[in-house]
GULO-392081 format. One record per residue (C-alpha): residue number from 1; residue in one letter; chain; x, y, z. Coordinates in pm, whole numbers, plus 50000, padded with zeros to 5 digits. Layout:
<tivo NUM, "A", "A", <X, Y, Z>>
...
END
This chain:
<tivo 1, "M", "A", <70491, 68745, 42463>>
<tivo 2, "I", "A", <70499, 68924, 42116>>
<tivo 3, "S", "A", <70879, 68879, 42100>>
<tivo 4, "R", "A", <70844, 68503, 42150>>
<tivo 5, "L", "A", <70577, 68476, 41899>>
<tivo 6, "R", "A", <70795, 68689, 41655>>
<tivo 7, "A", "A", <71093, 68450, 41721>>
<tivo 8, "S", "A", <70874, 68144, 41656>>
<tivo 9, "L", "A", <70748, 68287, 41332>>
<tivo 10, "M", "A", <71095, 68378, 41218>>
<tivo 11, "S", "A", <71222, 68034, 41307>>
<tivo 12, "T", "A", <70925, 67877, 41103>>
<tivo 13, "M", "A", <71016, 68096, 40819>>
<tivo 14, "S", "A", <71382, 67996, 40838>>
<tivo 15, "Q", "A", <71279, 67631, 40819>>
<tivo 16, "L", "A", <71044, 67695, 40535>>
<tivo 17, "V", "A", <71310, 67886, 40319>>
<tivo 18, "E", "A", <71568, 67623, 40387>>
<tivo 19, "E", "A", <71307, 67339, 40289>>
<tivo 20, "V", "A", <71259, 67548, 39952>>
<tivo 21, "R", "A", <71646, 67593, 39896>>
<tivo 22, "V", "A", <71699, 67229, 39947>>
<tivo 23, "S", "A", <71420, 67118, 39734>>
<tivo 24, "K", "A", <71579, 67317, 39434>>
<tivo 25, "Q", "A", <71922, 67178, 39499>>
<tivo 26, "M", "A", <71808, 66809, 39558>>
<tivo 27, "P", "A", <71962, 66580, 39287>>
<tivo 28, "S", "A", <71717, 66375, 39060>>
<tivo 29, "R", "A", <71603, 66041, 39199>>
<tivo 30, "A", "A", <71846, 65850, 38953>>
<tivo 31, "V", "A", <72141, 66076, 39072>>
<tivo 32, "A", "A", <72056, 66033, 39422>>
<tivo 33, "R", "A", <72048, 65663, 39387>>
<tivo 34, "A", "A", <72378, 65663, 39182>>
<tivo 35, "I", "A", <72547, 65866, 39452>>
<tivo 36, "R", "A", <72430, 65625, 39738>>
<tivo 37, "E", "A", <72529, 65321, 39527>>
<tivo 38, "D", "A", <72875, 65466, 39433>>
<tivo 39, "A", "A", <72931, 65553, 39788>>
<tivo 40, "G", "A", <72860, 65169, 39891>>
<tivo 41, "V", "A", <72568, 65278, 40115>>
<tivo 42, "S", "A", <72272, 65046, 40121>>
<tivo 43, "Q", "A", <71907, 65189, 40140>>
<tivo 44, "K", "A", <71888, 65031, 40499>>
<tivo 45, "R", "A", <72188, 65217, 40623>>
<tivo 46, "L", "A", <72082, 65536, 40480>>
<tivo 47, "A", "A", <71737, 65488, 40623>>
<tivo 48, "E", "A", <71890, 65428, 40966>>
<tivo 49, "E", "A", <72091, 65749, 40948>>
<tivo 50, "L", "A", <71784, 65956, 40853>>
<tivo 51, "G", "A", <71554, 65776, 41079>>
<tivo 52, "V", "A", <71303, 65646, 40827>>
<tivo 53, "H", "A", <71212, 65303, 40697>>
<tivo 54, "P", "A", <71421, 65145, 40428>>
<tivo 55, "V", "A", <71094, 65134, 40205>>
<tivo 56, "T", "A", <71076, 65509, 40244>>
<tivo 57, "V", "A", <71434, 65550, 40075>>
<tivo 58, "A", "A", <71336, 65310, 39803>>
<tivo 59, "R", "A", <71005, 65505, 39726>>
<tivo 60, "W", "A", <71211, 65832, 39717>>
<tivo 61, "E", "A", <71456, 65656, 39452>>
<tivo 62, "L", "A", <71159, 65524, 39244>>
<tivo 63, "G", "A", <70996, 65861, 39245>>
<tivo 64, "M", "A", <70696, 65736, 39434>>
<tivo 65, "R", "A", <70744, 65985, 39708>>
<tivo 66, "R", "A", <70962, 66282, 39803>>
<tivo 67, "P", "A", <71132, 66344, 40139>>
<tivo 68, "R", "A", <70981, 66648, 40310>>
<tivo 69, "G", "A", <71076, 66898, 40603>>
<tivo 70, "R", "A", <71369, 66834, 40798>>
<tivo 71, "T", "A", <71417, 66481, 40643>>
<tivo 72, "S", "A", <71467, 66642, 40296>>
<tivo 73, "I", "A", <71726, 66876, 40449>>
<tivo 74, "A", "A", <71908, 66588, 40609>>
<tivo 75, "Y", "A", <71890, 66370, 40297>>
<tivo 76, "A", "A", <72018, 66636, 40083>>
<tivo 77, "E", "A", <72313, 66696, 40319>>
<tivo 78, "I", "A", <72413, 66320, 40333>>
<tivo 79, "L", "A", <72387, 66303, 39953>>
<tivo 80, "E", "A", <72618, 66601, 39922>>
<tivo 81, "A", "A", <72862, 66460, 40169>>
<tivo 82, "L", "A", <72852, 66121, 40007>>
<tivo 83, "R", "A", <72910, 66303, 39646>>
<tivo 84, "Q", "A", <73211, 66493, 39784>>
<tivo 85, "E", "A", <73374, 66182, 39925>>
<tivo 86, "I", "A", <73317, 65993, 39595>>
<tivo 87, "A", "A", <73494, 66265, 39402>>
<tivo 88, "K", "A", <73785, 66255, 39650>>
END
């Protein structure tokens, strides 16, 4: 019982640390939008990939909202992958 609780706590801590790491590396909203546009990806397509509504992506890019939790991690990973593809 205690080992399962400890494992659960460690998993939660790992997730939290990952979210903090990603939030520090997240590009600005203007850069995020530029990466997406330069890659030729629509807000709708990005939203589908992340499992969110296209309005949500628009709000992130306008600075009205910020992605949170696992979505922020996925968003940062996609942006980084797109950035690398653009740089090729």
